[in-house]
DSSP file (Angstrom, degrees, kcal/mol; ACC not computed):
  #  RESIDUE AA STRUCTURE BP1 BP2  ACC     N-H-->O    O-->H-N    N-H-->O    O-->H-N    TCO  KAPPA ALPHA  PHI   PSI    X-CA   Y-CA   Z-CA
    1    1 A M              0   0    0      0, 0.0     9,-3.1     0, 0.0    10,-0.9   0.000 360.0 360.0 360.0 136.1    1.0  -21.4   -2.6
    2    2 A R        -     0   0    0      7,-0.3     2,-0.3     8,-0.2     5,-0.1  -0.906 360.0-139.7-119.7 146.7    2.2  -25.0   -2.4
    3    3 A L    >   -     0   0    0      5,-0.4     3,-1.8    -2,-0.3     2,-0.2  -0.770  41.9 -90.5 -97.2 153.3    0.6  -28.2   -3.4
    4    4 A A  T 3  S+     0   0    0     -2,-0.3     3,-0.1     1,-0.3    -1,-0.1  -0.429 113.0  13.4 -63.2 130.3    1.0  -31.2   -1.1
    5    5 A G  T 3  S+     0   0    0      1,-0.3     2,-0.4    -2,-0.2    -1,-0.3   0.501  99.7 115.6  84.8   3.7    4.1  -33.2   -2.0
    6    6 A V    <   -     0   0    0     -3,-1.8    -1,-0.3     1,-0.1     4,-0.1  -0.916  54.4-153.0-110.1 133.3    5.6  -30.5   -4.3
    7    7 A G  S    S+     0   0    0     -2,-0.4    -1,-0.1    -3,-0.1    -2,-0.1   0.923  75.7  48.9 -69.4 -47.0    8.9  -28.9   -3.2
    8    8 A K  S    S-     0   0    0      1,-0.1    -5,-0.4     2,-0.0    -2,-0.0  -0.651  96.8 -94.8-100.5 152.7    8.6  -25.4   -4.8
    9    9 A P        -     0   0    0      0, 0.0    -7,-0.3     0, 0.0    26,-0.2  -0.278  24.3-136.3 -59.9 148.9    5.6  -23.1   -4.6
   10   10 A V  S    S+     0   0    0     -9,-3.1    25,-2.3     1,-0.2    26,-0.9   0.818  91.1  27.1 -75.2 -29.8    3.1  -23.4   -7.5
   11   11 A Y  E     -A   34   0A   0    -10,-0.9     2,-0.4    23,-0.2    -1,-0.2  -0.995  66.5-179.2-138.7 127.9    2.8  -19.6   -7.8
   12   12 A E  E     -A   33   0A   0     21,-2.8    21,-2.6    -2,-0.4     2,-0.4  -0.974   3.2-173.7-126.0 143.8    5.4  -16.9   -6.8
   13   13 A F  E     -A   32   0A   0     -2,-0.4     2,-0.4    19,-0.2    19,-0.2  -0.998   3.7-176.3-138.9 130.1    4.9  -13.2   -7.1
   14   14 A L  E     +A   31   0A   0     17,-2.8    17,-2.7    -2,-0.4     2,-0.4  -0.995   8.0 167.4-129.4 130.4    7.4  -10.4   -6.5
   15   15 A D  E     +A   30   0A   0     -2,-0.4     2,-0.3    15,-0.2    15,-0.2  -0.890  40.4  70.9-143.2 106.7    6.6   -6.7   -6.6
   16   16 A G  E    S-A   29   0A   0     13,-2.3    13,-3.7    -2,-0.4     2,-0.4  -0.930  76.7 -45.2 179.8-154.0    9.1   -4.3   -5.3
   17   17 A H  E     -A   28   0A   0     -2,-0.3     2,-0.4    11,-0.2    11,-0.2  -0.819  40.1-177.8-111.2 145.9   12.5   -2.6   -5.7
   18   18 A D  E     -A   27   0A   0      9,-2.5     9,-2.7    -2,-0.4     2,-0.4  -1.000  29.6-116.4-142.5 139.0   15.8   -4.2   -6.6
   19   19 A L  E     -A   26   0A   0     -2,-0.4     2,-0.8     7,-0.2     7,-0.2  -0.624  22.9-139.0 -78.7 126.3   19.3   -2.7   -7.0
   20   20 A Q  E >>> -A   25   0A   0      5,-3.2     4,-2.8    -2,-0.4     5,-0.6  -0.776  11.4-155.2 -87.3 114.0   20.6   -2.9  -10.5
   21   21 A K  T 345S+     0   0    0     -2,-0.8    -1,-0.2     1,-0.2    -2,-0.0   0.856  86.4  56.9 -60.5 -39.0   24.3   -3.9  -10.0
   22   22 A S  T 345S+     0   0    0      1,-0.2    -1,-0.2    -3,-0.1    -2,-0.0   0.836 123.9  21.3 -66.1 -33.5   25.5   -2.4  -13.3
   23   23 A T  T <45S-     0   0    0     -3,-0.5    -2,-0.2     2,-0.2    -1,-0.2   0.622  93.1-129.2-110.3 -14.6   24.2    1.1  -12.6
   24   24 A G  T  <5 +     0   0    0     -4,-2.8     2,-0.3     1,-0.3    -3,-0.2   0.586  66.1 130.4  76.1   9.1   23.9    1.2   -8.9
   25   25 A K  E   < -A   20   0A   0     -5,-0.6    -5,-3.2    -6,-0.0     2,-0.5  -0.668  62.3-117.1 -98.2 151.5   20.3    2.5   -9.3
   26   26 A W  E     -A   19   0A   0     -2,-0.3     2,-0.3    -7,-0.2    -7,-0.2  -0.754  35.9-171.1 -86.2 131.0   17.2    1.1   -7.7
   27   27 A M  E     -A   18   0A   0     -9,-2.7    -9,-2.5    -2,-0.5     2,-0.5  -0.806  26.0-113.5-118.6 158.2   14.6   -0.3  -10.2
   28   28 A T  E     -AB  17  45A   0     17,-3.2    17,-2.8    -2,-0.3     2,-0.4  -0.829  36.0-165.9 -92.2 129.2   11.1   -1.5   -9.8
   29   29 A K  E     -AB  16  44A   0    -13,-3.7   -13,-2.3    -2,-0.5     2,-0.4  -0.958  14.6-176.3-123.3 130.8   10.8   -5.2  -10.4
   30   30 A E  E     +AB  15  43A   0     13,-2.3    13,-2.3    -2,-0.4     2,-0.4  -0.994  13.1 173.7-120.4 127.1    7.6   -7.3  -11.0
   31   31 A R  E     -AB  14  42A   0    -17,-2.7   -17,-2.8    -2,-0.4     2,-0.4  -0.997  12.4-174.4-137.4 133.8    8.0  -11.1  -11.4
   32   32 A I  E     -AB  13  41A   0      9,-2.7     9,-2.5    -2,-0.4     2,-0.5  -0.995   1.1-175.3-124.5 129.4    5.4  -13.9  -11.7
   33   33 A I  E     +AB  12  40A   0    -21,-2.6   -21,-2.8    -2,-0.4     2,-0.6  -0.968   4.8 178.0-122.9 115.3    6.4  -17.5  -11.7
   34   34 A D  E   > +AB  11  39A   0      5,-2.5     5,-2.4    -2,-0.5     4,-0.4  -0.861   5.4 176.0-117.1  93.3    3.4  -19.8  -12.3
   35   35 A R  T > 5S+     0   0    0    -25,-2.3     3,-0.5    -2,-0.6    -1,-0.1   0.830  78.2  58.7 -72.3 -30.1    4.6  -23.4  -12.4
   36   36 A Q  T 3 5S+     0   0    0    -26,-0.9    -1,-0.2     1,-0.2   -25,-0.1   0.892 118.2  31.0 -65.4 -38.5    1.0  -24.9  -12.8
   37   37 A N  T 3 5S-     0   0    0    -27,-0.2    -1,-0.2    -3,-0.2    -2,-0.2   0.246 109.8-119.9-106.9  11.0    0.4  -22.9  -16.0
   38   38 A D  T < 5 +     0   0    0     -3,-0.5    22,-0.4    -4,-0.4     2,-0.4   0.916  62.1 146.8  53.4  53.2    4.1  -22.9  -17.2
   39   39 A K  E   < -B   34   0A   0     -5,-2.4    -5,-2.5    20,-0.3     2,-0.4  -0.953  29.9-177.9-124.8 140.8    4.4  -19.1  -17.2
   40   40 A Y  E     +BC  33  58A   0     18,-2.2    18,-2.4    -2,-0.4     2,-0.4  -0.992  10.4 172.3-135.4 129.6    7.3  -16.8  -16.4
   41   41 A Q  E     +BC  32  57A   0     -9,-2.5    -9,-2.7    -2,-0.4     2,-0.3  -0.998   1.8 168.6-138.6 132.5    6.9  -13.0  -16.5
   42   42 A E  E     +BC  31  56A   0     14,-2.7    14,-2.8    -2,-0.4     2,-0.4  -0.990   6.6 179.9-147.4 136.7    9.4  -10.3  -15.4
   43   43 A K  E     -BC  30  55A   0    -13,-2.3   -13,-2.3    -2,-0.3     2,-0.5  -0.993   6.7-167.3-137.6 126.9    9.4   -6.5  -15.9
   44   44 A V  E     -BC  29  54A   0     10,-2.9     9,-3.0    -2,-0.4    10,-1.6  -0.970  14.1-177.1-118.2 126.2   12.1   -4.1  -14.7
   45   45 A T  E     -BC  28  52A   0    -17,-2.8   -17,-3.2    -2,-0.5     7,-0.2  -0.946  31.3-123.0-127.3 144.0   11.2   -0.4  -14.8
   46   46 A D     >  -     0   0    0      5,-2.7     4,-3.3    -2,-0.4     5,-0.3  -0.744  22.7-154.1 -79.4 113.4   13.2    2.8  -14.0
   47   47 A P  T  4 S+     0   0    0      0, 0.0    -1,-0.1     0, 0.0   -20,-0.1   0.737  88.9  55.0 -68.7 -18.8   11.0    4.4  -11.4
   48   48 A E  T  4 S+     0   0    0      1,-0.1   -21,-0.0     3,-0.1    -2,-0.0   0.888 125.7  18.0 -77.4 -40.0   12.3    7.9  -12.2
   49   49 A T  T  4 S-     0   0    0     -3,-0.2     3,-0.1     2,-0.1    -1,-0.1   0.678  92.7-128.5-106.1 -20.9   11.6    7.9  -15.9
   50   50 A G     <  +     0   0    0     -4,-3.3     2,-0.2     1,-0.3    -2,-0.0   0.494  56.1 150.5  82.5   4.5    9.1    5.0  -16.2
   51   51 A A        -     0   0    0     -5,-0.3    -5,-2.7     1,-0.1     2,-0.6  -0.495  51.0-122.8 -72.3 136.9   11.2    3.4  -19.0
   52   52 A V  E     -C   45   0A   0     -7,-0.2    -7,-0.3    -2,-0.2     3,-0.1  -0.739  29.5-178.9 -81.0 118.0   11.0   -0.4  -19.2
   53   53 A I  E     +     0   0A   0     -9,-3.0     2,-0.3    -2,-0.6    -8,-0.2   0.840  68.1   7.7 -86.5 -37.5   14.5   -1.6  -18.8
   54   54 A H  E     +C   44   0A   0    -10,-1.6   -10,-2.9     2,-0.0     2,-0.4  -0.997  60.3 179.1-148.5 136.8   13.8   -5.3  -19.2
   55   55 A H  E     +C   43   0A   0     -2,-0.3     2,-0.4   -12,-0.2   -12,-0.2  -0.972   5.8 171.9-142.3 128.9   10.7   -7.3  -20.1
   56   56 A C  E     +C   42   0A   0    -14,-2.8   -14,-2.7    -2,-0.4     2,-0.4  -0.991   5.2 167.5-139.1 129.2   10.5  -11.1  -20.4
   57   57 A E  E     +C   41   0A   0     -2,-0.4   -16,-0.2   -16,-0.2    -2,-0.0  -0.924  26.9 122.9-141.9 113.2    7.4  -13.2  -20.9
   58   58 A E  E     -C   40   0A   0    -18,-2.4   -18,-2.2    -2,-0.4     2,-0.1  -0.963  65.9 -68.0-159.7 169.3    7.8  -16.9  -21.9
   59   59 A P    >>  -     0   0    0      0, 0.0     3,-1.7     0, 0.0     4,-0.6  -0.461  43.5-129.2 -66.3 139.5    6.9  -20.4  -20.8
   60   60 A L  G >4 S+     0   0    0    -22,-0.4     3,-1.2     1,-0.3   -21,-0.1   0.854 107.2  63.2 -59.6 -34.9    8.7  -21.3  -17.6
   61   61 A S  G 34 S+     0   0    0      1,-0.3    -1,-0.3   -23,-0.2   -22,-0.1   0.737 105.3  46.0 -61.7 -22.1   10.0  -24.5  -19.2
   62   62 A K  G <4 S+     0   0    0     -3,-1.7     2,-1.3     1,-0.1    -1,-0.3   0.519  90.7  92.9 -96.7  -6.8   11.9  -22.4  -21.7
   63   63 A H    <<  +     0   0    0     -3,-1.2     2,-0.3    -4,-0.6     3,-0.1  -0.692  56.6 124.7 -92.4  85.2   13.3  -20.0  -19.1
   64   64 A W        +     0   0    0     -2,-1.3     3,-0.1     1,-0.1     6,-0.1  -0.935  42.1  53.5-139.7 162.0   16.7  -21.5  -18.2
   65   65 A G  S    S+     0   0    0      1,-0.3     2,-0.3    -2,-0.3     5,-0.1   0.699  84.8 113.9  85.3  21.2   20.3  -20.3  -18.1
   66   66 A H  S >  S-     0   0    0     -3,-0.1     3,-2.3     4,-0.1    -1,-0.3  -0.902  74.9 -20.8-122.8 151.8   19.4  -17.3  -15.9
   67   67 A G  G >  S-     0   0    0     -2,-0.3     3,-1.6     1,-0.3    -3,-0.0  -0.242 134.4  -2.2  55.2-130.0   20.4  -16.4  -12.4
   68   68 A S  G 3  S+     0   0    0      1,-0.3    -1,-0.3     3,-0.0     0, 0.0   0.589 128.3  68.7 -71.9  -9.6   21.5  -19.5  -10.4
   69   69 A A  G <  S+     0   0    0     -3,-2.3    -1,-0.3     2,-0.1    -2,-0.2   0.458  74.7 116.3 -87.5  -0.3   20.8  -21.7  -13.4
   70   70 A K  S <  S-     0   0    0     -3,-1.6     2,-0.3    -5,-0.1    -4,-0.1  -0.338  76.9-105.2 -65.6 150.3   23.7  -20.2  -15.4
   71   71 A H        -     0   0    0     -6,-0.1     2,-0.3     1,-0.0    -1,-0.1  -0.605  35.6-130.9 -73.1 131.7   26.5  -22.5  -16.3
   72   72 A K              0   0    0     -2,-0.3    -1,-0.0     1,-0.1    -3,-0.0  -0.675 360.0 360.0 -86.3 142.2   29.6  -21.8  -14.1
   73   73 A K              0   0    0     -2,-0.3    -1,-0.1     0, 0.0    -2,-0.0   0.403 360.0 360.0 -90.7 360.0   33.0  -21.3  -15.8
């Protein structure tokens, strides 16, 4: 969903599978980015065992230095 005059969507949701590069295994990933309410939520689960591999829930304004926002060396 986008607001008029705003470049990025106000709300993004991802629910699907993602390849974990370090292990070569497919994991289940759920991610919510809610810019209007300053929320970031992500959970990565091993679909075979149900074990939570990664969980992050924090204000979006505090979620930096990840992915493409990492500092390049």
